[in-house]
C-alpha positions in Angstrom: -9.1 0.8 10.0 -11.5 -2.2 9.5 -9.9 -5.6 9.5 -10.6 -7.6 6.2 -10.4 -11.5 5.8 -7.3 -13.2 4.3 -9.2 -14.6 1.4 -10.5 -11.1 0.7 -7.0 -9.5 1.1 -5.4 -11.8 -1.6 -8.4 -11.3 -4.0 -7.9 -7.5 -3.6 -4.0 -7.8 -4.1 -4.3 -10.1 -7.2 -6.9 -8.0 -8.6 -5.1 -4.8 -8.1 -1.9 -6.4 -10.0 -3.3 -8.0 -12.6 -6.7 -5.9 -13.2 -5.7 -5.1 -16.9 -4.5 -8.8 -17.6 -7.0 -10.9 -16.2 -10.8 -11.0 -15.5 -10.5 -11.5 -11.7 -12.3 -8.2 -11.1 -15.5 -9.4 -13.2 -17.1 -10.5 -10.0 -17.0 -6.6 -9.0 -18.6 -5.6 -12.1 -21.6 -8.1 -11.5 -21.9 -7.0 -7.8 -19.9 -9.7 -6.1 -16.3 -9.2 -5.2 -15.9 -10.8 -1.6 -16.3 -14.2 0.0 -19.5 -13.4 1.8 -21.3 -11.1 -0.7 -22.9 -7.9 -0.4 -26.4 -5.9 -0.8 -26.5 -2.7 -2.9 -28.5 0.0 -0.7 -28.0 3.0 -3.1 -26.4 4.7 -6.0 -24.9 8.2 -6.5 -23.8 8.9 -10.2 -21.9 11.8 -11.2 -22.0 12.1 -15.0 -20.6 14.3 -17.6 -23.0 15.6 -20.2 -23.3 13.8 -23.5 -21.9 14.8 -27.3 -22.0 18.4 -27.8 -20.6 20.7 -30.3 -17.6 22.6 -29.7 -17.7 25.5 -26.9 -16.0 27.8 -29.4 -17.9 29.3 -32.2 -17.3 27.7 -35.7 -15.8 31.2 -36.9 -13.2 30.9 -33.8 -12.5 27.3 -34.6 -11.9 28.4 -38.3 -9.1 30.5 -37.3 -6.9 27.5 -36.4 -7.2 25.7 -40.1 -6.7 26.2 -43.6 -8.7 23.5 -44.6 -10.9 24.9 -47.2 -14.4 23.6 -45.4 -13.4 24.8 -42.0 -14.7 23.0 -39.2 -18.4 21.4 -39.5 -21.5 23.0 -38.9 -23.4 21.2 -36.3 -27.1 20.5 -36.6 -29.9 21.9 -34.3 -29.7 22.3 -31.4 -25.7 21.9 -31.7 -25.5 24.7 -34.0 -25.2 27.0 -30.7 -21.7 26.5 -29.7 -21.7 23.9 -26.6 -25.3 22.7 -26.9 -26.0 19.1 -26.7 -26.7 17.3 -30.1 -29.7 15.2 -30.8 -27.1 12.4 -30.7 -26.1 13.5 -27.5 -29.5 13.0 -26.1 -30.2 9.9 -27.8 -26.9 8.2 -26.1 -28.1 9.6 -22.8 -31.4 8.0 -23.2 -29.7 4.6 -24.1 -27.5 4.7 -21.3 -30.6 5.6 -19.0 -32.4 2.5 -20.2 -29.3 0.3 -19.5 -29.1 1.8 -15.7 -32.7 1.0 -15.2 -32.2 -2.6 -16.5 -29.0 -3.1 -14.5 -30.3 -1.6 -11.2 -33.6 -2.9 -11.4 -31.8 -6.4 -11.4 -29.9 -5.4 -8.4 -33.3 -4.2 -6.6 -33.0 -0.5 -6.2 -35.2 0.4 -9.3 -38.4 -1.1 -10.3 -38.5 -3.5 -13.3 -39.9 -2.2 -16.3 -43.7 -1.7 -16.2 -43.9 0.1 -12.9 -42.7 3.6 -11.6 -40.4 4.1 -8.9 -41.7 5.0 -5.5 -42.0 9.0 -4.9 -38.5 10.3 -3.8 -36.2 7.2 -4.7 -35.1 8.6 -7.9 -33.4 12.1 -7.8 -31.9 13.8 -10.9 -30.0 17.1 -10.7 -28.3 19.0 -13.4 -26.2 22.2 -13.9 -28.0 24.9 -15.6 -26.4 24.8 -19.1 -28.4 23.2 -22.0 -25.9 20.5 -22.4 -26.3 19.2 -18.9 -30.1 19.6 -18.6 -30.7 17.7 -22.0 -28.6 15.0 -21.0 -30.3 14.6 -17.6 -33.6 14.7 -19.4 -32.3 12.1 -21.9 -31.4 9.9 -18.9 -34.7 10.2 -17.4 -36.5 9.6 -20.7 -34.3 6.3 -21.2 -35.1 5.0 -17.9 -39.0 5.9 -17.5 -40.4 7.3 -20.9 -42.2 4.1 -21.6 -44.1 3.9 -18.6 -48.0 4.7 -18.4 -47.0 7.9 -16.7 -44.0 9.3 -19.2 -41.1 9.9 -17.2 -42.9 8.6 -14.1 -43.2 12.3 -13.1 -39.6 12.7 -12.6 -38.4 16.2 -13.0 -34.9 17.3 -13.4 -33.9 19.8 -10.8 -31.6 22.7 -11.5 -30.2 25.4 -9.2 -32.4 28.5 -9.3 -31.2 31.1 -11.6 -32.9 34.0 -9.3 -30.0 33.2 -6.8 -27.0 33.1 -9.3 -26.6 32.2 -12.9 -23.7 29.5 -11.9 -24.5 26.7 -10.3 -22.3 26.6 -7.0 -22.7 22.7 -6.5 -21.2 22.0 -9.8 -19.4 24.9 -10.9 -18.0 25.7 -7.3 -14.7 27.2 -8.5 -16.5 29.7 -10.6 -19.6 30.4 -8.4 -18.1 33.5 -6.6 -18.9 31.9 -3.0 -17.6 33.9 -0.3 -14.1 32.8 1.0 -14.0 29.9 -1.6 -11.0 30.3 -3.9 -8.5 28.4 -5.8 -5.1 28.4 -4.3 -3.3 29.5 -7.4 0.3 29.5 -5.7 -0.4 25.6 -4.9 -1.7 25.0 -8.3 1.0 27.0 -10.1 3.7 25.0 -8.4 2.1 21.8 -9.1 1.5 22.7 -12.5 5.3 23.4 -13.3 6.2 20.3 -11.1 4.0 18.0 -13.6 5.8 19.6 -16.6 9.2 19.2 -15.1 10.3 22.7 -14.2 9.1 26.7 -14.8 11.2 26.7 -17.9 10.6 23.0 -19.1 7.7 23.5 -21.6 9.9 22.7 -24.6 10.3 19.5 -23.1 6.4 19.3 -23.0 6.3 20.0 -26.6 9.0 17.4 -27.5 7.1 15.0 -25.4 3.9 15.2 -27.3 5.8 16.2 -30.6 3.9 13.1 -32.4 0.5 14.3 -31.3 1.1 17.8 -32.4 2.4 16.9 -35.6 -0.3 15.0 -36.5 -2.7 17.5 -35.3 -0.8 19.9 -37.3 -1.1 17.8 -40.6 -4.6 17.1 -39.9 -5.7 20.6 -39.3 -3.0 22.6 -41.3 -3.1 24.8 -38.7 -2.1 28.4 -38.5 -2.0 31.4 -36.4 -5.1 33.6 -36.0 -2.9 36.8 -36.7 -1.4 35.2 -39.9 -4.3 32.8 -41.3 -5.3 34.8 -44.3 -6.0 33.9 -47.8 -2.4 35.5 -49.0 -0.5 34.7 -45.9 1.9 31.6 -45.8 0.6 28.9 -43.5 1.9 29.1 -39.9 2.0 26.1 -37.6 0.7 25.1 -34.1 4.4 25.7 -32.7 4.0 29.1 -33.7 1.4 29.9 -31.1 2.3 31.0 -27.6 3.0 28.7 -24.4 1.7 31.2 -22.1 0.4 30.1 -18.4 -2.6 31.7 -16.9 -1.6 31.9 -13.1 -4.6 33.9 -11.9 -7.8 32.1 -10.9 -7.9 28.6 -12.5 -4.4 27.7 -13.3 -3.9 26.6 -16.8 -2.3 27.1 -20.1 -3.9 30.2 -21.3 -6.7 30.6 -23.9 -5.2 30.5 -27.4 -1.8 29.2 -26.4 -0.6 26.1 -27.9 -1.7 23.3 -25.5 -5.2 24.9 -25.1 -5.9 25.1 -28.9 -4.4 21.5 -29.2 -6.9 20.4 -26.5 -9.9 22.0 -28.4 -9.1 20.8 -31.6 -8.3 17.1 -30.6 -11.3 16.8 -28.6 -13.4 18.1 -31.5 -12.6 15.2 -33.6 -13.8 13.0 -30.8 -17.1 14.6 -30.6 -17.5 14.7 -34.2 -16.7 10.8 -34.3 -19.2 10.2 -31.8 -21.9 12.2 -33.3 -21.4 10.1 -36.4 -20.1 12.4 -38.8 -18.5 10.7 -42.0 -14.9 9.4 -42.1 -14.2 9.3 -45.9 -15.6 11.1 -49.0 -15.5 14.5 -47.5 -17.1 17.3 -49.2 -15.0 20.8 -49.5 -18.2 22.7 -49.2 -17.9 25.0 -46.3 -19.2 23.9 -42.8 -19.2 20.2 -44.4 -19.5 17.5 -41.6 -16.5 15.1 -41.4 -14.4 13.7 -38.8 -11.1 15.6 -39.3 -11.6 16.1 -42.8 -10.8 12.5 -43.5 -7.2 13.4 -42.7 -6.8 11.6 -39.4 -4.5 8.5 -39.9 -6.4 5.2 -39.1 -6.4 4.3 -35.5 -4.7 7.6 -34.5 -7.7 9.4 -33.0 -7.4 7.9 -29.6 -3.8 9.0 -29.7 -4.4 12.6 -30.7 -6.7 13.0 -27.8 -4.0 12.7 -25.5 -3.7 16.3 -26.0 -7.1 17.0 -24.7 -6.4 14.9 -21.5 -2.9 16.5 -20.8 -4.6 20.0 -21.0 -8.0 19.5 -19.7 -7.3 16.8 -16.8 -3.6 16.7 -16.0 -2.8 20.6 -15.9 -6.0 21.9 -15.0 -9.0 20.0 -13.2 -6.4 17.6 -11.5 -4.2 20.4 -10.1 -4.6 19.7 -6.2 -6.6 22.8 -5.2 -8.8 23.0 -8.2 -9.5 19.2 -7.7 -10.4 19.9 -4.2 -12.8 22.9 -4.8 -14.1 21.5 -8.0 -15.1 18.3 -6.0 -16.2 19.8 -2.7 -19.8 20.0 -3.1 -20.8 16.7 -5.3 -18.4 14.7 -2.8 -20.1 16.3 0.4 -23.6 15.6 -1.6 -22.5 12.1 -2.3 -21.5 11.5 1.2 -24.7 13.1 2.7 -26.7 11.2 0.3 -25.4 7.9 1.5 -25.7 9.0 5.3 -29.3 9.7 4.7 -29.8 6.0 3.2 -28.0 4.6 6.4 -29.7 6.6 8.9 -33.0 7.4 7.3 -33.0 10.7 8.8 -33.4 13.7 6.4 -30.2 16.2 6.2 -31.8 19.6 5.0 -28.3 20.6 3.4 -28.6 17.4 1.2 -30.4 17.8 -2.0 -31.6 14.3 -2.6 -34.7 12.9 -0.6 -33.9 10.5 2.1 -35.3 7.7 0.1 -33.4 8.3 -2.9 -31.7 5.0 -4.0 -30.7 6.2 -7.4 -29.2 10.0 -7.4 -27.7 11.3 -10.4 -25.8 14.6 -11.0 -25.3 15.9 -14.5 -22.0 18.0 -14.5 -18.9 18.4 -16.6 -15.8 16.7 -17.5 -13.8 18.9 -15.3 -15.9 17.8 -12.3 -15.4 13.9 -13.0 -11.5 14.5 -13.7 -11.4 16.7 -10.3 -13.0 14.1 -8.3 -10.9 11.4 -9.7 -7.7 13.5 -8.5 -9.5 14.5 -5.3 -10.0 10.8 -4.2 -6.2 10.3 -4.6 -5.6 9.7 -8.4 -8.2 7.4 -9.7 -7.4 6.2 -13.2 -9.0 4.3 -16.1 -8.9 3.4 -19.4 -12.3 3.1 -21.7 -12.4 1.6 -25.1 -12.1 4.3 -27.7 -10.8 6.8 -25.5 -7.1 8.0 -24.3 -6.4 7.1 -20.6 -8.5 9.1 -18.1 -10.2 10.7 -20.7 -13.5 11.8 -19.1 -15.6 11.2 -22.4 -19.2 12.2 -23.0 -21.9 10.9 -20.6 -19.1 9.2 -18.8 -19.8 8.7 -15.4 -18.3 7.9 -12.0 -20.6 5.5 -10.1 -20.5 5.2 -6.4 -22.3 2.3 -5.1 -23.3 2.4 -1.4 -23.3 -1.4 -0.2 -23.7 -3.6 3.1 -21.5 -6.9 3.5 -23.9 -9.7 4.3 -21.4 -11.3 6.9 -20.8 -8.2 8.8 -23.3 -5.8 8.1 -20.7 -3.0 7.5 -21.3 -0.5 4.8 -18.8 -0.5 2.0 -18.5 1.7 -1.1 -17.7 0.8 -4.7 -16.5 2.9 -7.3 -17.0 2.4 -11.1 -16.5 4.2 -14.4 -19.3 3.6 -16.7 -19.3 5.0 -20.2 -20.6 3.9 -23.6 -17.6 3.1 -26.1 -16.9 5.6 -28.8 -18.4 3.2 -31.4 -21.3 2.4 -29.2 -22.1 6.4 -29.3 -21.2 6.7 -32.9 -23.6 3.7 -34.0 -26.4 4.7 -31.4 -26.0 1.2 -29.9 -28.9 -0.2 -27.9 -27.5 -1.1 -24.5 -28.7 -4.0 -22.6 -27.5 -6.4 -19.9 -26.2 -8.6 -22.7 -24.7 -5.7 -24.6 -23.7 -3.3 -21.9 -21.5 0.2 -21.9 -18.3 -0.4 -20.1 -18.6 -0.7 -16.4 -15.0 -0.3 -15.1 -14.3 -1.1 -11.4 -12.0 1.7 -9.9 -9.5 1.2 -6.8 -9.8 4.1 -4.7 -6.3 5.5 -3.5 -7.8 7.5 -0.7 -8.9 4.1 0.7 -5.6 2.6 0.1 -6.2 1.2 -3.3 -9.2 -1.1 -2.2 -12.3 -1.9 -4.5 -14.5 -2.2 -1.3 -13.8 1.0 0.6 -15.1 0.7 4.3 -18.1 3.4 4.3 -16.5 5.1 7.5 -13.0 5.6 5.9 -14.5 7.0 2.9 -16.7 9.5 4.5 -13.8 10.5 6.8 -11.5 11.3 3.9 -14.4 13.4 2.2 -15.1 15.4 5.4 -11.2 16.0 6.3 -10.5 16.9 2.6 -13.5 19.1 1.1 -12.7 22.8 1.1 -15.2 23.7 4.0 -15.5 27.2 3.0 -16.8 26.2 -0.4 -19.5 24.1 0.9 -23.0 25.3 -0.3 -25.7 25.5 2.6 -29.5 25.0 3.0 -29.9 28.8 2.6 -29.0 28.6 -1.0 -30.6 25.5 -2.0 -32.8 26.0 -5.4 
């Protein structure tokens, strides 16, 4: 392992201990962070898509409420379940403009007024509308104002002639030969995390405050009993079935699966800019949680979303490994190309790409955080480790000025929920959140020696799940 200076060792130690209480990591936020300084070489961004409507239809969502107006009808194009909203695309464009300004100041993108050299910016997105339109929003925000709109940069997607499911991003579901989730391993981890096979009652007790709030807000009922003549039922009447085949998780329609979907829907409503008060009772009227969420409790409520989607699904060990494999393998391969200048035909980005963007899903962001040993963050407006809309893991490849050694830094970048809601223009003076992340796989360092980072990735990805050049788009 690479040796570090005493001065740098103490800086890292102090920052790790006091990162939530002091400003000592601000130098990392601004590109510094060690005594000799470093030069930015390239960036790989792995982003979730932006604000979308719920992936369940309104009719299905309405099975879980007795509120007379039901869940909101989202405006086009988000009137189709799971589609990115216009606000979501606008938010992505605002983030794109900030990425342009921030990385132009560090020399890997050109300043406004000129386009990047061919092959220096690469954008890839999953094949769903919400990922493709988010990616286009990023590109628009970065380059739409140039003489050649978007500088001719195209959003690349996987060829639907090969498969409808993108294996780079949805690896666990793409049907890659000999690539599968180890359900036995994940099932054991699932029950260990809740304290035992027969310990779901204890989990319910732990999250009782959030479940009670959700029950009060939603006036939730069971689908089988939710009729105009039936007495209301409660969330706790829902089953607690665990799916133990394929992707291990609470089963669809079970208590914590429903709680995840409902609580996240309020977060999306808030970011979309729906009213908070004065809620109409017209069927489909837009309002955040019918105006019934107690002030300041939305963030607490979304702990139910993080519990189910992050802790008990995407960060289970086998899912985290499989779900991270191709994106992390592409990340290292892209960095290798930057360092060597040699094209690897198995890597999507061109050899000269200094800004590479993958637009994926919340489960990808969470899986990678778990795969790297349990990377954590707390962003304004969100529950801890919530991979919110357009939240991104940003991997910076840097070269230390003194030694010339390459290092990797990791950040979590996301606009605050209020910045999303207000369509706030993001600038260097009014930026999104850019949170430095210690990497457990690198011994908790903020500056991870590149060789150590690469060795960890290569040793821990699921080799049978790596997509080869033969199936490139």
